[in-house]
N, CA, C and O atoms as a DFTB+ gen file, in Angstrom:
516 C
 N C O
     1  1      81.338      56.218     100.392
     2  2      82.031      56.944      99.302
     3  2      81.538      58.475      99.307
     4  3      82.403      59.350      99.252
     5  1      80.197      58.825      99.369
     6  2      79.634      60.110      99.497
     7  2      80.248      60.668     100.692
     8  3      80.419      61.875     100.518
     9  1      80.555      60.372     101.569
    10  2      81.039      60.835     103.007
    11  2      82.419      61.208     102.586
    12  3      82.736      62.343     102.941
    13  1      83.324      60.544     101.918
    14  2      84.754      60.937     101.281
    15  2      84.387      62.000     100.386
    16  3      84.845      63.093     100.718
    17  1      83.482      61.979      99.037
    18  2      83.652      63.082      98.496
    19  2      83.051      64.325      99.257
    20  3      83.321      65.413      98.750
    21  1      82.344      64.329     100.297
    22  2      82.098      65.397     100.984
    23  2      83.197      66.113     101.734
    24  3      83.527      67.298     101.683
    25  1      83.759      64.961     102.548
    26  2      85.113      65.151     103.091
    27  2      86.228      66.137     102.197
    28  3      86.783      67.107     102.712
    29  1      86.454      65.701     100.744
    30  2      87.092      66.061     100.028
    31  2      86.786      67.411      99.459
    32  3      87.695      68.136      99.054
    33  1      85.477      67.780      99.418
    34  2      84.831      69.153      99.012
    35  2      85.005      70.230     100.056
    36  3      85.091      71.421      99.755
    37  1      85.051      69.790     101.244
    38  2      85.226      70.533     102.613
    39  2      86.499      71.184     102.636
    40  3      86.745      72.363     102.893
    41  1      87.487      69.996     102.249
    42  2      88.773      70.190     102.658
    43  2      89.347      71.243     101.503
    44  3      90.200      72.091     101.768
    45  1      88.716      71.058     100.090
    46  2      89.020      71.810      98.811
    47  2      88.353      73.248      99.236
    48  3      88.932      74.232      98.775
    49  1      87.140      73.499     100.109
    50  2      86.727      74.672     100.221
    51  2      87.693      75.326     101.167
    52  3      87.969      76.471     100.809
    53  1      88.367      74.884     102.417
    54  2      88.947      75.288     103.295
    55  2      90.400      75.905     102.775
    56  3      90.940      76.962     103.102
    57  1      90.833      74.896     101.870
    58  2      91.947      75.537     101.040
    59  2      91.709      76.994     100.276
    60  3      92.564      77.873     100.390
    61  1      90.525      77.201      99.506
    62  2      90.276      77.924      98.946
    63  2      89.882      79.366      99.843
    64  3      90.109      80.484      99.379
    65  1      89.322      79.166     101.057
    66  2      89.226      79.814     101.999
    67  2      90.693      80.599     102.399
    68  3      90.783      81.824     102.313
    69  1      91.792      79.768     102.832
    70  2      93.025      80.161     103.030
    71  2      93.738      80.853     101.925
    72  3      94.492      81.804     102.131
    73  1      93.453      80.289     100.577
    74  2      94.032      81.182      99.636
    75  2      93.609      82.241      99.627
    76  3      94.520      83.058      99.758
    77  1      92.301      82.848      99.503
    78  2      91.825      83.958      99.790
    79  2      92.117      84.835     100.752
    80  3      92.004      86.054     100.623
    81  1      92.527      84.220     101.816
    82  2      92.703      85.055     103.140
    83  2      94.284      85.541     102.738
    84  3      94.594      86.723     102.592
    85  1      95.247      84.367     102.585
    86  2      96.565      84.865     101.938
    87  2      97.069      85.858     100.679
    88  3      98.109      86.474     100.444
    89  1      95.869      85.697     100.042
    90  2      95.780      86.405      98.983
    91  2      95.509      88.072      99.271
    92  3      96.221      88.916      98.727
    93  1      94.497      88.402     100.107
    94  2      94.297      89.559     100.725
    95  2      95.286      90.020     101.754
    96  3      95.233      91.229     101.981
    97  1      96.265      89.263     102.497
    98  2      97.046      89.701     103.085
    99  2      98.397      90.304     102.156
   100  3      99.075      91.278     102.484
   101  1      98.585      89.502     100.978
   102  2      99.457      90.031      99.949
   103  2      99.029      91.328      99.591
   104  3      99.767      92.307      99.696
   105  1      97.920      91.375      99.189
   106  2      97.206      92.973      98.865
   107  2      97.575      93.949      99.841
   108  3      98.362      94.861      99.587
   109  1      96.981      93.769     101.045
   110  2      97.484      94.670     102.220
   111  2      99.146      95.041     102.408
   112  3      99.515      96.210     102.518
   113  1     100.098      93.884     102.429
   114  2     101.213      93.904     102.285
   115  2     101.812      95.138     101.072
   116  3     102.384      96.214     101.247
   117  1     101.476      94.574     100.093
   118  2     101.833      95.427      98.708
   119  2     101.141      96.873      99.123
   120  3     101.895      97.838      99.011
   121  1      99.884      97.123      99.560
   122  2      99.773      98.442      99.863
   123  2     100.657      99.113     100.582
   124  3     101.198     100.113     100.109
   125  1     100.985      98.583     102.052
   126  2     101.817      99.240     102.870
   127  2     103.122      99.391     102.213
   128  3     103.730     100.415     102.526
   129  1     103.708      98.575     101.345
   130  2     104.862      98.637     100.819
   131  2     104.851     100.059     100.009
   132  3     105.552     101.028     100.306
   133  1     104.045     100.001      99.076
   134  2     103.843     101.131      98.230
   135  2     103.234     100.731      96.901
   136  3     103.792      99.950      96.131
   137  1     102.122     101.274      96.681
   138  2     101.208     101.242      95.871
   139  2     101.209     102.574      95.022
   140  3     102.119     103.342      95.333
   141  1     100.269     103.053      93.888
   142  2     100.390     103.837      93.047
   143  2     100.534     105.379      93.893
   144  3     101.165     106.303      93.382
   145  1      99.888     105.500      95.186
   146  2      99.826     106.325      95.838
   147  2     101.050     106.898      96.194
   148  3     101.335     108.089      96.066
   149  1     101.832     105.933      96.689
   150  2     103.231     106.020      97.354
   151  2     103.852     106.486      96.164
   152  3     104.461     107.551      96.266
   153  1     103.834     105.947      95.107
   154  2     104.237     106.230      93.844
   155  2     104.569     107.877      93.629
   156  3     105.650     108.404      93.368
   157  1     103.581     108.338      93.782
   158  2     103.251     109.728      93.586
   159  2     104.289     110.498      94.721
   160  3     105.279     111.194      94.494
   161  1     103.732     110.135      95.908
   162  2     104.873     110.716      96.892
   163  2     106.291     110.647      96.849
   164  3     107.115     111.413      97.348
   165  1     106.451     109.617      96.179
   166  2     108.013     109.198      95.939
   167  2     108.729     110.528      95.205
   168  3     109.588     111.345      95.538
   169  1     107.880     110.286      93.998
   170  2     108.128     111.461      92.739
   171  2     108.426     112.722      93.292
   172  3     109.432     113.405      93.097
   173  1     107.318     112.994      94.096
   174  2     107.530     114.644      94.705
   175  2     108.425     114.716      95.548
   176  3     109.077     115.758      95.623
   177  1     108.711     113.550      96.466
   178  2     109.782     114.010      97.206
   179  2     111.345     113.845      96.561
   180  3     112.250     114.442      97.143
   181  1     111.615     113.145      95.523
   182  2     112.725     113.054      94.846
   183  2     112.777     114.358      94.187
   184  3     113.788     115.002      94.467
   185  1     111.875     114.967      93.310
   186  2     111.714     116.503      92.913
   187  2     112.204     117.319      93.929
   188  3     113.219     117.938      93.610
   189  1     111.709     117.539      95.266
   190  2     112.027     118.360      96.435
   191  2     113.487     117.929      96.760
   192  3     114.021     119.014      96.989
   193  1     114.263     117.147      96.883
   194  2     115.388     116.671      97.112
   195  2     116.430     117.320      95.899
   196  3     117.597     117.615      96.159
   197  1     115.932     117.462      94.786
   198  2     116.711     117.697      93.799
   199  2     116.792     119.383      93.962
   200  3     117.716     120.132      94.276
   201  1     115.474     119.599      93.624
   202  2     115.384     121.341      94.125
   203  2     116.266     122.030      95.260
   204  3     116.885     123.080      95.088
   205  1     116.235     121.240      96.534
   206  2     116.877     121.737      97.546
   207  2     118.439     121.571      97.473
   208  3     119.241     122.310      98.044
   209  1     118.755     120.463      96.663
   210  2     120.292     120.352      96.471
   211  2     120.886     121.295      95.359
   212  3     121.995     121.813      95.484
   213  1     120.023     121.495      94.188
   214  2     120.204     122.634      93.320
   215  2     120.386     124.095      93.695
   216  3     121.301     124.804      93.278
   217  1     119.549     124.422      94.415
   218  2     118.987     125.611      95.134
   219  2     120.466     126.375      95.608
   220  3     120.673     127.478      95.103
   221  1     121.174     125.996      96.261
   222  2     122.228     126.653      97.108
   223  2     123.438     126.870      95.744
   224  3     123.846     127.986      95.423
   225  1     123.783     125.874      95.217
   226  2     124.504     125.923      93.969
   227  2     124.132     127.161      93.203
   228  3     124.933     128.088      93.081
   229  1     122.754     127.189      92.612
   230  2     122.148     128.338      91.647
   231  2     122.475     129.501      92.740
   232  3     123.235     130.403      92.386
   233  1     122.080     129.511      93.693
   234  2     122.094     130.929      94.420
   235  2     123.528     131.584      94.274
   236  3     123.798     132.722      93.890
   237  1     124.415     130.522      94.699
   238  2     126.056     130.925      94.556
   239  2     126.248     131.376      93.309
   240  3     126.706     132.467      92.970
   241  1     125.828     130.365      92.549
   242  2     126.308     131.163      90.910
   243  2     125.800     132.192      90.513
   244  3     126.447     132.984      89.828
   245  1     124.589     132.393      90.840
   246  2     124.093     133.654      90.621
   247  2     124.654     135.084      91.405
   248  3     124.869     136.169      90.865
   249  1     124.784     134.800      92.556
   250  2     125.708     136.215      93.371
   251  2     126.991     136.022      92.654
   252  3     127.488     137.129      92.444
   253  1     127.720     135.065      92.196
   254  2     129.045     135.266      91.927
   255  2     129.060     135.996      90.482
   256  3     129.846     136.913      90.247
   257  1     128.198     135.552      89.606
   258  2     128.371     136.156      88.312
   259  2     127.770     137.492      88.198
   260  3     128.165     138.423      87.494
   261  1     126.619     137.450      89.098
   262  2     125.578     138.797      88.708
   263  2     125.583     139.620      90.051
   264  3     124.861     140.614      90.125
   265  1     126.440     139.211      91.207
   266  2     126.170     140.102      92.300
   267  2     124.929     140.282      92.771
   268  3     124.671     141.294      93.422
   269  1     123.829     139.177      92.471
   270  2     122.354     139.472      92.913
   271  2     122.508     138.784      93.962
   272  3     123.282     137.848      94.161
   273  1     121.600     139.357      94.780
   274  2     120.849     138.392      96.278
   275  2     121.912     138.162      97.100
   276  3     122.931     138.843      96.979
   277  1     121.813     137.220      97.997
   278  2     123.049     137.052      99.148
   279  2     123.914     135.892      98.784
   280  3     123.701     135.011      97.951
   281  1     125.043     136.090      99.664
   282  2     126.042     134.725      99.244
   283  2     125.870     133.650     100.369
   284  3     125.849     133.924     101.569
   285  1     125.777     132.695      99.966
   286  2     125.951     131.379     100.494
   287  2     127.252     130.732     100.724
   288  3     127.927     130.455      99.732
   289  1     127.695     130.454     101.898
   290  2     128.775     129.787     101.927
   291  2     129.089     128.960     101.416
   292  3     128.179     128.154     101.611
   293  1     130.048     128.344     100.625
   294  2     130.367     126.950      99.820
   295  2     130.182     126.009     100.621
   296  3     129.515     125.009     100.353
   297  1     130.770     126.232     101.723
   298  2     130.996     124.967     102.828
   299  2     129.535     124.618     103.249
   300  3     128.976     123.522     103.268
   301  1     129.013     126.022     103.627
   302  2     127.552     125.591     103.910
   303  2     126.521     124.556     103.059
   304  3     125.790     123.633     103.419
   305  1     126.819     125.155     101.784
   306  2     126.214     124.583     100.570
   307  2     126.803     122.864     100.398
   308  3     126.134     121.896     100.036
   309  1     127.816     122.889     100.671
   310  2     128.537     121.613     100.726
   311  2     127.944     120.678     101.624
   312  3     127.466     119.611     101.238
   313  1     127.964     121.096     102.951
   314  2     127.293     120.190     104.001
   315  2     125.704     120.093     103.853
   316  3     125.082     119.054     104.069
   317  1     125.170     121.204     103.490
   318  2     123.593     120.780     103.281
   319  2     123.501     119.579     101.986
   320  3     122.784     118.578     101.976
   321  1     124.406     120.007     100.990
   322  2     124.187     118.744      99.954
   323  2     124.509     117.549     100.872
   324  3     123.463     116.918     101.024
   325  1     125.297     117.107     101.395
   326  2     125.825     116.001     101.960
   327  2     124.871     115.651     102.785
   328  3     124.575     114.457     102.752
   329  1     124.146     116.497     103.706
   330  2     123.253     115.919     104.629
   331  2     121.935     115.519     103.925
   332  3     121.171     114.659     104.364
   333  1     121.763     116.161     102.895
   334  2     120.487     115.697     102.152
   335  2     120.828     114.289     101.238
   336  3     119.966     113.436     101.026
   337  1     121.952     114.212     100.834
   338  2     122.479     113.124      99.963
   339  2     122.302     111.729     101.076
   340  3     121.794     110.655     100.756
   341  1     122.713     111.984     102.072
   342  2     122.849     111.051     103.222
   343  2     121.558     110.630     103.723
   344  3     121.386     109.427     103.920
   345  1     120.278     111.761     104.043
   346  2     118.843     111.417     104.024
   347  2     118.137     110.571     103.201
   348  3     117.349     109.698     103.564
   349  1     118.523     110.930     101.822
   350  2     118.283     110.066     100.759
   351  2     118.628     108.552     100.732
   352  3     117.820     107.660     100.472
   353  1     119.894     108.390     101.027
   354  2     120.218     106.981     100.924
   355  2     119.590     106.447     102.297
   356  3     119.081     105.356     102.038
   357  1     119.452     106.694     103.355
   358  2     119.262     106.253     104.271
   359  2     117.423     105.691     104.024
   360  3     116.893     104.603     104.250
   361  1     116.882     106.939     103.498
   362  2     115.385     106.375     103.290
   363  2     115.334     105.626     102.246
   364  3     114.288     104.978     102.204
   365  1     116.323     105.377     101.031
   366  2     116.164     104.244     100.186
   367  2     116.697     103.090     100.927
   368  3     116.164     102.055     100.525
   369  1     117.321     102.946     101.608
   370  2     118.006     101.913     102.645
   371  2     116.730     101.027     103.411
   372  3     116.651      99.818     103.626
   373  1     115.772     102.141     103.729
   374  2     114.742     101.688     104.684
   375  2     113.612     101.285     103.539
   376  3     112.889     100.339     103.854
   377  1     113.425     101.771     102.510
   378  2     112.600     101.455     101.390
   379  2     113.105      99.862     100.934
   380  3     112.367      98.880     100.854
   381  1     114.542      99.909     100.670
   382  2     114.821      98.397     100.216
   383  2     114.482      97.603     101.482
   384  3     113.656      96.736     101.197
   385  1     114.748      97.588     102.497
   386  2     114.334      96.683     103.570
   387  2     113.076      96.188     103.863
   388  3     112.863      95.080     104.355
   389  1     111.956      97.293     103.455
   390  2     110.991      96.809     103.374
   391  2     110.557      95.970     102.054
   392  3     109.620      95.187     102.210
   393  1     111.143      96.060     100.789
   394  2     110.935      95.202      99.923
   395  2     111.721      94.058     100.126
   396  3     111.307      93.046      99.562
   397  1     112.888      93.944     100.876
   398  2     113.546      92.544     100.932
   399  2     112.465      91.806     102.186
   400  3     112.251      90.594     102.193
   401  1     111.959      92.597     103.032
   402  2     111.226      91.834     104.028
   403  2     109.651      91.152     103.086
   404  3     109.251      90.003     103.273
   405  1     109.180      91.830     102.420
   406  2     108.260      91.401     101.678
   407  2     108.520      90.076     100.931
   408  3     107.808      89.081     101.064
   409  1     109.652      90.156     100.099
   410  2     110.076      89.355      99.554
   411  2     110.267      88.187     100.020
   412  3     109.856      87.206      99.400
   413  1     110.940      88.069     101.222
   414  2     111.149      86.947     102.464
   415  2     109.875      86.441     102.641
   416  3     109.733      85.237     102.427
   417  1     108.807      87.165     103.025
   418  2     107.470      86.733     103.398
   419  2     106.746      85.983     102.221
   420  3     105.936      85.140     102.606
   421  1     106.876      86.123     100.884
   422  2     106.486      85.706      99.935
   423  2     107.263      84.228      99.586
   424  3     106.709      83.184      99.245
   425  1     108.752      84.476      99.784
   426  2     109.298      82.922      99.538
   427  2     109.167      81.881     100.835
   428  3     109.184      80.650     100.834
   429  1     109.041      82.753     101.866
   430  2     108.298      82.068     103.089
   431  2     106.962      81.035     102.869
   432  3     106.795      79.860     103.196
   433  1     106.215      81.867     102.269
   434  2     105.051      81.272     101.728
   435  2     105.045      80.361     100.869
   436  3     104.456      79.295     101.049
   437  1     105.687      80.647      99.832
   438  2     105.876      79.469      98.881
   439  2     106.491      78.051      99.515
   440  3     105.960      76.945      99.404
   441  1     107.635      78.330     100.149
   442  2     108.177      77.234     100.930
   443  2     107.050      76.570     101.916
   444  3     107.096      75.357     102.122
   445  1     106.325      77.150     102.350
   446  2     105.154      76.637     103.038
   447  2     104.491      75.544     102.458
   448  3     104.617      74.347     102.718
   449  1     103.479      76.334     101.311
   450  2     103.061      75.675     100.488
   451  2     103.815      74.502      99.576
   452  3     103.182      73.502      99.236
   453  1     104.667      74.616      99.347
   454  2     105.647      73.389      98.837
   455  2     105.551      72.083      99.767
   456  3     105.156      70.939      99.542
   457  1     106.086      72.735     100.932
   458  2     105.916      71.662     102.067
   459  2     104.791      71.068     102.352
   460  3     104.767      69.887     102.701
   461  1     103.685      71.828     102.236
   462  2     102.361      71.021     102.474
   463  2     101.978      70.205     101.308
   464  3     101.306      69.207     101.569
   465  1     102.334      70.477      99.815
   466  2     102.066      69.568      98.611
   467  2     102.839      68.520      98.657
   468  3     102.431      67.437      98.237
   469  1     104.257      68.697      99.251
   470  2     105.111      67.318      99.522
   471  2     104.469      66.554     100.481
   472  3     104.371      65.354     100.228
   473  1     103.984      66.986     101.581
   474  2     103.423      66.075     102.220
   475  2     101.940      65.299     101.884
   476  3     101.557      64.246     102.394
   477  1     101.410      65.908     101.142
   478  2     100.328      65.567     100.516
   479  2     100.647      64.519      99.614
   480  3      99.878      63.558      99.623
   481  1     101.802      64.488      98.685
   482  2     102.104      63.859      97.735
   483  2     102.445      62.366      98.407
   484  3     102.224      61.267      97.899
   485  1     102.984      62.629      99.563
   486  2     103.718      61.472     100.543
   487  2     102.487      60.715     100.706
   488  3     102.384      59.623     100.149
   489  1     101.333      61.294     101.571
   490  2     100.189      60.608     101.542
   491  2      99.480      59.866     100.611
   492  3      99.036      58.732     100.789
   493  1      99.388      60.563      99.586
   494  2      98.613      59.915      98.137
   495  2      99.647      58.748      97.887
   496  3      99.127      57.681      97.561
   497  1     100.670      58.764      97.959
   498  2     101.704      58.038      97.554
   499  2     101.466      56.611      98.495
   500  3     101.158      55.488      98.097
   501  1     101.664      56.973      99.551
   502  2     101.305      55.946     100.808
   503  2      99.925      54.938     100.516
   504  3      99.825      53.712     100.471
   505  1      98.856      56.107     100.330
   506  2      97.254      55.362      99.966
   507  2      97.475      54.499      99.010
   508  3      97.009      53.376      99.204
   509  1      98.176      54.726      97.810
   510  2      98.227      53.913      96.379
   511  2      98.878      52.643      96.693
   512  3      98.485      51.613      96.144
   513  1      99.967      52.629      97.641
   514  2     100.453      51.405      97.454
   515  2      99.798      50.633      98.532
   516  3     100.027      49.430      98.657
């Protein structure tokens, strides 16, 4: 009886170690996907994108109405805008792929745990019969 209790205690301690290990892996993964530090970088990058998109427009408006500064060809401004928007979309797709990978990893981990619990329940059911 005492050996059985000791074995169950060891099994529970091993499960606890595995849980802590998985918890640490999740923390590292979340850190790689983006925590508060990356959130600040994203805000700064978004502001930079907006400023670079608005700059040619404002320069051409100032030149057109006030004849100040140098003229920017409207097609060049449009091409720069399309390029920057395309880069932003590619960047957003990359970030979304990282999030989807993380979600898949979490769901896979949950499925593994459910299968393990189901297996244990079947074993308990067999023992009780």
